[in-house]
N, C-alpha and C positions, 0 to 999 in steps of 0.2 A: 504494499498501499504503499505510495506517494503523498505525502501531506502538503495540503496548499501552503507555502510562505505567508505569512500575513505582514503585511506592513503599516501600521498605526498611522502614519504621520502623513505616508502617500494616500491611504485611502478617506483621510481625512476631508484632504483637498481632493476627492476625485466626486463622481455624481452620485455616490453611493452616500447611501445615508447612515450616518456615522454618530455617537454619542462621546461628549467630555464629562467627565464627573469629579466632583469633591466631594469627598466621603469628612462631614462634621462631627467630630468625635465630643462636641459638646450635646449631641445628640438632638431631643425632643425639648427640647428651650429655643422659642422662638427669638430669645435675645442673646444669640448662641455667638461662638468664636466666629463660625462663618459670614455673619453680617460684620464684625470687628475686622475681619480681615482678610476681607473677599480682594479689597482694592492690590493685594499682591499675590493671592493664590490663585496658582494653575490648574484649570481642569487636566486630569491624566484619558487619555485615549482607554476607551472600554476596553479594546484588543489588545492592550497591551498588560493584559490582567497573568495572562500566562500564554504559549506559544500557541498557534492554529486555534485560536478563538474566532470567530467570523460573528461580528455585528450584523443582522439580519433586516430588522425591523422597530419599528416603533409604533405602537397602538395606546390612541386615545380618544377620547372626544367630550367635551364637556355634559357635566351632569346639573340638568338646570330642576330646580325644584317650585312647580307654581302653589302657590296659598289663595285659595278660595273661600270665603264664606257664604255661609247659607241661614234663610230665617224660615223658622216652622212654618209649614203649612205654605211654604211661597215656592213655586217652579222653579228651577233654576241655579246656580250656582253665580256669584258675582267674582270676579278676579279681583285678586288683594295686590299683589306682588310676586314677583319671583327672585331666585337668589341662584347664584351658581354654588354646588354643593360639593364634597370630597368624589375625584372620580379616580379610577382605575388605570394607572400605565402598566401596559407588557411591553417590554423588554425581550425582543426574540434573538437567538444566538444560535451557531453552531459549532458545534464543539470538534475537530477532528484528532484519534488517538490513533496510537501503533497498535496497542494491544490493552489487556483490562486493566494493568496494572497502569500504563501509561494514562488510562484515563480516571480510576482512581486518584491518583497523584494530582491532574489537572481540574476534577470535581472537588479536591480537597483546595486545591487553590483559590478554585473561582468562592465555594460555598465559603471558603473563610472571607474572601473581601466582600461580599453581599451583607453574610448575617451580623456583621460588625453591629453594636449598638450605637449607629450614627444615622445622621441625616444626611442623605443622598442629595446634592446641587446637580443637577444633571443639565446640560444644553446638546445642543446638536449642531452640525456641520450647515445647516442647509439655514439657521435662524442663529447662531452662534450667540446673540446678542440677548437673548430670553432663553430663559431658565422656570424649571420646575425643583421643588423639594418634595423628594419622596421618602415613602418607609418601606422597608420591604415587606411585602405581607407572605411569601411564598415563593420559594425554590427547591424546582424539584427536578430530576436530573437521571435520565436513564439512558441507555444505549439504544439507537433506533436501529443500527447494524453491527458490522463486525469492528466499523474503524468511523461510525459517526452516532453524534448527539444533537439532536437539535430540541432545544429547550427554552422555555420561558420565566423569569422574573415578573414578579405580580410586585407593582409599588401603590401604594396609594399616596397620590397627592390630597391631603388635608385639607391646600388650600383650595384647590378647584381652579385655580387658572396659574397662568404662566407669567412671569414678570421679568421686567428689565434691570436695568442696574440704575441706580438712580444718574438723575441729571447731571449731576457733577459729574460724575465720573465718565460718563457718556461723552461732555464736553469734553474733555481731557483726553480723552482716545476715541474721539470721532474719525470715523473714514466712509466708504460706500458702504460695506457692510452693514455698519450700525444704520447708514439711513434707509439702507432696505429693509434691515429687519423691522423698525421700527417704520415704514411706510413714510417717512417726512415730507410733506409736500414742499416742492422747492421756494414757494414764495417767503419760506420761513428762516431760511439759510440767508446767514452773510457773508459774502466770502467762500460760501462752500461748509459754511457751520452754524448750526443750531443756539439760540441763546435764551436762557428760560432766568434771565437778569429783568427785573422791574423799574422802573422809574416815577416817580410820580406824577399822580394823575393816570388817564387812562391808558393801558395797555392792550394790544393783541396778542395774545398767547397759544401757543398750540400745544396739546396735551395730546401724547400717544397713547396707543392700546385703543382694546374694545369696552373695557370696564368704567364705570364712575370711580373717580376715588374720592370716596368719602373719610373726611378725616375722625368721624365716630367709630368709623370700624377699627378697633386695636391693634387688629394683623395688617393691614398697612402703613407703610413707613412713609411718610411723607412731613417734609417740613418746610416753611415758611421764613425765609430768614427778612429782618425789616430792619434797614439802619438809619441812623438819626431820626428815633421817635421822640414824638412829643407825648399829651394829653390827647386822649380822642383816638389813637393809632387807628386806622381799619384798612382792610382788607375786602372789597367788595366786588365780588362775582358776578356780573349784570348779568350774565349767559346761565346761572344757575341759580339767580338771585338769594345767595347766601352769603354771610357776612362774618368776618372774625375783628371783634372789638375789644380795645383795652382802652378803659380811664383808670385815672388817678385814684387811688383808694386810701383811704387814712389810714389803714394796718399795712398802708407798704410804703416805701419811698417814692416819691415819683418819677415815673415813666420818664427818662431821659437818656439818648445813647441806644446801642444796640440789642433787640430782642429775634426772639424765634419764639415759632408757632412750632412744638413737635405734637402733630397730633393735633389734638385738641389741649394740651399744656403747653402754657405761655409761661418763657423766664428770659429774664437781663443774660446773654452772654459774656460770660467772663473770659473763656479760652477756648479753644479747638485744635484738636489733636491733629497735627499733619500726616501722620503716617494713615489712621483708620477715620476721623471726621466724628470723633466721638466729643459729644459738647458737652465743657463744663458749664452750668449755668444756677443763676439763681428763682426759683420760682416765683412768678407774679401772680397766680392765677386768680388771688382775690380782689384782681384788676378788671375780671371778663366774666360774661358768664354765657357767652355765644357757647350753641349747643351742636354746632355742624357746621361744615364747610365741603363743596362737592367742586372737581373739578372733572368737567366734559369730557368722554373722548371728542377729539376734533379741536375747535376754535373757541379762546375763552377768551371775552372782555373785562380786565379786569382792573379794578380803580385803585391805586394808593392813596390814603390821604393821613396829614399828620406826621411823615414821616420821608425819607429825603431818597431813599430806592429800598430794593428787596430782591431777593432773589426764590425761585421756586427750587426747592431740590426733593425730587419725588422719584420713585419708582411709577413706570406704567404694569397695567396690566392687561391680559390677554385672556381671552377664552380657549386660546391653542395656541401651538408655536405656529 
């Protein structure tokens, strides 16, 4: 039996669908290690786990949950809302081996890799700027012949969505592939690059993805930086008719300087770690009662008042890759 040699790097740049993987040893906590260090982390080629491992395909589809209400003795149901729920992702592989002993050794390497108590950040070579976070649900490997094993690794995508890196990272690493992956309109680019900076007054801002970004969603990670703030600083999205407002409060120092909304938490920026962009800040939540803020996929008209400038640092969210 002549085994087909695998070149993971060459396959990544071919027309074959391939996946990259980062194992996050912090595991089940969403405030985990990968989020803090992904600026420097690199994805592993899935086909490099062991020799003669071929990636075949990835299967996944959005899982939409529709919610309806019913009234007693009234025919029909009324639609209320829908949401994306946990999805199943299947990773299909083909493994070649010389004999049964070789199969056992390679099976050990593969199952050891995927049975780790870790979250798996996975992207594809088709759209490498979009990721999902998976948790392995099932691995079962049995030979299909004397030298072949076709098997599936089943994962749970608890989030139910795929996501990009945040806009600051995207700007720093912008290329034609990012423009393709995010489907960015050309009229949003300046000298070939996007910008999510805001100025005082009205801004026309493009938001990627196909899912609404709701700052009230604790799983969504979005930050809005505001510079040169004063009392009654306001971010008003006219497209979604939602606002973030902060006013002076007698139980906190006056609003003055640089602030940040981290989802719906509001605070004064003290410092930002240049390596992982983590923020040291003083909470000012007593200065606001804002309950939500939405960013629509596509164009948003956003108005800033009582601050000199701002920046939207968010990830974009997609129903599929």
